N, C-alpha and C positions, 0 to 999 in steps of 0.2 A: 510540660507544655513547651512547645518549641520556642516560644518567645523568651523563655527564661533558661535556655541552655547555658552551660558554663561559659564564662567569659575568659579570653586569653589574658594573661597577667598584664600585657602591655595595653590592652584595651581598658582595664579598670582605671587607668590614669586619665582617660577621656571621659569619665563619668562625672557629673555635676550634682551637687546637693540641691534637693528641692524640699520645701516645706509648705504645708497647708495646715490650717486649724479648723477643727470642727466645734461650733458652739451649739450644744445640744439641749433640748428640752427634756431633761432627764434628772431624776433626783440625785442619782450618783452615777459613778462609772463601773459599777460592779459587773455589768454585762458587756462592756466594751471589748474585752478580750475574746470572750466567747463569739461575738459578732464579728470581729475582725478576723478570727480564725475561719469562720464560715465563709466570709467573702474571698479570702485568699487561699482557700483549702486546696484548690487544684494546682497552685504553683508554690505552695509552702512546705518546705522540708521539716522545719521544727519551730518551736517558740521558745525563746529564752526569756526568763524573768530577770528584769533589771533591778526593780525595787519591789516593794510590796504591791504597788499598783502599776508601775511602768514595765514594759515589755518589748521585745522586738520579734518580729517574724523573719526568719531566715528563708529566703527565697531559693528556688532550684538553682539560680545562677550565682549562689553564695553572697548575693547582696542582701541588705537587711532594711526592713522598714521599722523604724523606731516609733513607738506610740507612747506618749506621756499624758497622764490623766490628772486633771485638777478638778475636784469636786468638793472641796471644803467651801461651805456657803460663804463665809466672810471673803475669801479670796476671789471666788468667782463673782460675787456681787460687786466687789471693787472694780474688777476688770470690766464687767458689764456697764458699770456706771461710766467708766473712762470711755468705753465705745460709744455710749450714748452721746456724751459730750463731744466726742471726735466727729461722729457722723452728723450731729446736729448742724455742723458747719457745711455740709454738702449742699450745693446750689441745686437741689432737686426741685423742679417746677411743680410737680404734682404734690402738694403739701399734704394731701390726704394719705398718699402712699408713704411719704416721708414720715409722717406721724406714726403710722402703723408699723413701719420698720423699726423706729426707734422703741415703740412699745415691745416689739418682738425681741430686740436686743436685751431689753431689761428683763425678759422673762428667762434668759439663758441661765442654766444652773449647773452645767458640767462643761468643761473645755478639754478637748482632745487634741494634742499637738501631734502631727504626723510628719516624720522626716523619712525621706528615701532618696535614692539616687536615680539619676536619668542618664541615658546616653543618646546616641543618634537614631535608635530604634523607636520610631514614633509609635508603632503598634504596641510595644511594650509599655511605653508611657501612658498610651490611651487605656490599656488594660488596668494599669494601677489606679488610674484616676477613675475609671468607671467602677472599680471595686470600692474606692474611697467614697464615691457618691452613693453606692449601694449601702454602705455602712452608715452613711449620713442618713439615708432614708429610714433605716431601722432604728436610729437614735433620735429621730425627730430633730435632726440637726441642720445647721447651716454651715456652708463651706466658705471660709475666708482666706483669700489669697494675699500674698505679701504686698501686692499693690493696693490693698484695702478695697477689694471688690467682694461683696458678700453675696453669695449664691444660695438659692434653696436646693433641695435634694434632687430636683428634676434638672438642675442646671440653669434655671432662670435667675437673672441678676436682680437681686432685691434692691441694693443700693450700693452705690460707689462714692468714693470721696469726691469725685469730679462731677457728681450729680447726675448719674445715669441709673436707669432701672428698666426692666422689661415688663413691669407690672402697671396696669392701669387702675387696679384696686387690689387690696391685699388685706387678709384677716390674720392677726397673729395667732401662733399655736402655743398652747400651754403644755406643760409637761404632764403626760400620761402617767409617769411613775409617781409624781406628787399626788395625782389623784387616787392612785391604788395602793400605795404602800403604808400609809398611815391607818392600818386596819389590824385589830387585835386578832391573832390566831386562835382558833378554837381547838378543843381536844379532838373533835372530828377531823379538823384539818391534819392533825398529827397521825390519827389513825389511817386516813386516806393515804398520806405520803408513805407511811410504814408498809401498808398493804401493797402498794405499787412497787416499792423498792424490793420487797419480798418476791413479787412476780418476776422483776427484772433478774434477781438472783437465780430463780428456778429456770429462766430461759437463758442464762449466761449472757445476759446484755450488760455492757458496762454502764456504770451509774456513778453520780456523785452523791454521797450520803448527805451532804449539807445543802444540796440544790433546793432552794425554797420553791414553794408552789408559786406560779405566776398569778393565780387567783385563789383567794380564800373564801371560805364559805359566807362570811359577812358582807362581802363585796359582790358575790356572784349574782348575776341577774340573767336568768335563761329566758329566751324568747318564748312567747306563747305559741301554741300550735298554729294558729292562723298565720303568724309572721313566718313560721318555719316553712309552711306549705308554700306561701308566696315566693320566698327565697329559693326554694327547691325547684319550683317551676320555672323561675326566671333563669336560674343556672342551667337547668336542663335544656332550655331553648338554646343557649350558647353552645352547649355540648353537641347538640344534634347538627347545628350549623357547621361546627368544627368537623364532624364526622363526615358530612356530605362532601366538604371540600377535600379532606383528607383522602377519600377513596376515589377521587376523581371520577364521579358519577356524571352521567349524561344529563343534560338539561339541569345543571346544578342550580342556576339561578331560580328557576321555576320550583325545583324541589324545596330550596330554602324558603321561598315565599309561601309555599302551600303549608309547610310544617309550622312556620311561624304564625300564619293565619289560624291553623288549627289550635295552636297552644294559646294564641290570643283569646280565641272563643271560649276555650275551656278554663283559662286560669288568668285572663286580663294581664298578661305578663308585662306589657308596656308600662304598667303602673308600678311595677316592682323591680324593673331592671335597674342596675347600678350605672352610673355614667359610662364606665368603661364597657360594660356588657352592651349597653344601648348603642355606642359607637361601633362596636364590633358586629352586632346583628345588622345594622344599617350599611355597613361597608366593612365586610370581613377582609382582613389582610392575612397574606400568606404566612408572615413571621408570627402571627397570633394563633394559628390553628392548633399547634401543639399544646400551647398553654391552656386554651379553653377545652381541648380534648381531655386533658388531665382533670379537668373539673368534675368528670364523672365520679371521681373519688370523693369530692366534696358532697356530691349528690347522694353518694353511698352513706356518708356520715349522717346527713339530714334524714335519709330514709330509716337509718338506725334509730335516731332520736325520736322519730315518729312511730317506732315499733313496727315498721313495715319490712325491715330486713334485719338479719343478724350479722354481726361482725365476724369476718374470718381473720386469722392471724395476717399481719400486714407484710406477707411475702410475695403475694401475687396480686395483680390488678384486679379490680372489682368486675363483676359481670354486668356490663352496660345493658344487656338485653333484659336483665331482671328489672333494673331501673326503668327502662323504656316500657316494660310490661305494665308497670304501676302507673306511670305518668300518661301513656297513651290510652289506657283503658279506664281512666277515671276523669273527672273534672274536680273543680274546686269543692263543690258540695259534697261529692261522693267521698273524696279524699278526707274531708273533715269528718265524715261519719266512720271511715275506715281507720284512721289514725288515732293513735294514743301516745301522747308525749311522755317520754320517760321522765322519771323523777329528777329533780335537780341534783341530788346526791349521785345518782347513777351517771348523769352527764358530766358532772365535775370530776367524778372518779375517773372516767375515761379521758377527759381533757388532761389531767395531771398525768396519767400514764403515757399518753401520746406526746406530751411535752417532754417527758424524760426519754421515750423513744428517739424524739427528733434530736435531742442533745447526743445521744449515742451514735446516730448516723453522721452527725456533723463530726464528732470526734473520731469516727472511723475514717472519714474522708481526709481529715487533717493528717492523721498518722498513717494513712494508706493501709488500713487493715481491712480484712474481709469481715463482714457482718451478715451472714446469710439468713439470720432470723428475721431481718427487717429489709424492706425496700424503701430506700430513701425517698424516692419520688412520691410513693404512695403515702408514706409517713407525713411528708411535707403538706400534701393536701389534706390530709385528716387533721393535721395540726391547725391549718388555717380555718377549716370549717368549724372545728371545736372551739377556737378562740373567738370566732363570731358567735357561736351558740351561747357562750357564757359571757359575752361582752367584755373580754378581757381588756383591762386598762380603760374602761369606759367607752370603748370604740364601738360604735353601732353601724358606721358606713362600711359595706362590704369591701369596697375598693381600698379602705384604709386599714384593714386587718393587718396585725403584726405577728406573723408566725416566727418561729425561732426564738421567741422571747417569752 
């Protein structure tokens, strides 16, 4: 990436050190490295391990981003209590937000210190900070600056020591990892993982032997057929809107209105759109068309879960026409009669396999390796939909699903 071209030696002296800290709602820091490598994959040359937990990312310009992890409960709790006492002094007029912010701080259970260098290239700095905020989103983390301004992962100021906030109301977020990791693994969980690793070996796809499942049998909760159909129809509506705009059709606004009206009549989609989907359908934005166009792959996953289509290997994009044939030629009632939800075990088996596919794709990008067996974009969307299907980490809101973990 051009922003990270090698610096001249004399220019390195002009670089300054910068530090931010992520306070995460995460049981531990076991996935920080994986997620950091994901967010910096396009500009990272290699990763160097500093200690058992700490590491640094060596960028293409030979500068480094050092990442230090603190996740021992006693140490994190002590720091969180100190932060609560510190921010309790903030002269924030909105006492409700202040109280909620202090509650949020008390829920932090993993601290990630990030140190890096900046120069006069603002685009480079912006890229690094955007990647850090992406990492914060994946970790359900908040970003603390040295001036003691605490931001959420979207960049909104939660609380500052001088009494500022961007919120009029705020609800604390608890750790998804806490909710999902205190679960006993079953023999079937081990069998499932072994079966998927064997498949990866046969396909010559890289894998980690000790990579745990992100959802175990005892915590898995697959949506009912009714819920899957509602989600499929809502998502499909966004896909067809993206397609209309992407192909620069004539009378695009009228076509959008007509298609949405038809899908509303067939599936009552407005009752099941996520907040992000509803905003897109009502006011489509150019920069979002590609994102929602890729969601055909999520539709493919849900069609598979309903036994309406079979999976192909994730090397090619799905056939959107096949999905369209199903949705346009049915309505909710007829699809309920036509569909049959696959078993929980079959869905969980596929979720675990695609979870491992996704790790392999990220690893290939980090190390700039070819992986022709997998299309990373397709795998990402499959992982997203499958995580929603099994309610990974207890997340039920479509917009809050966490792929890559």
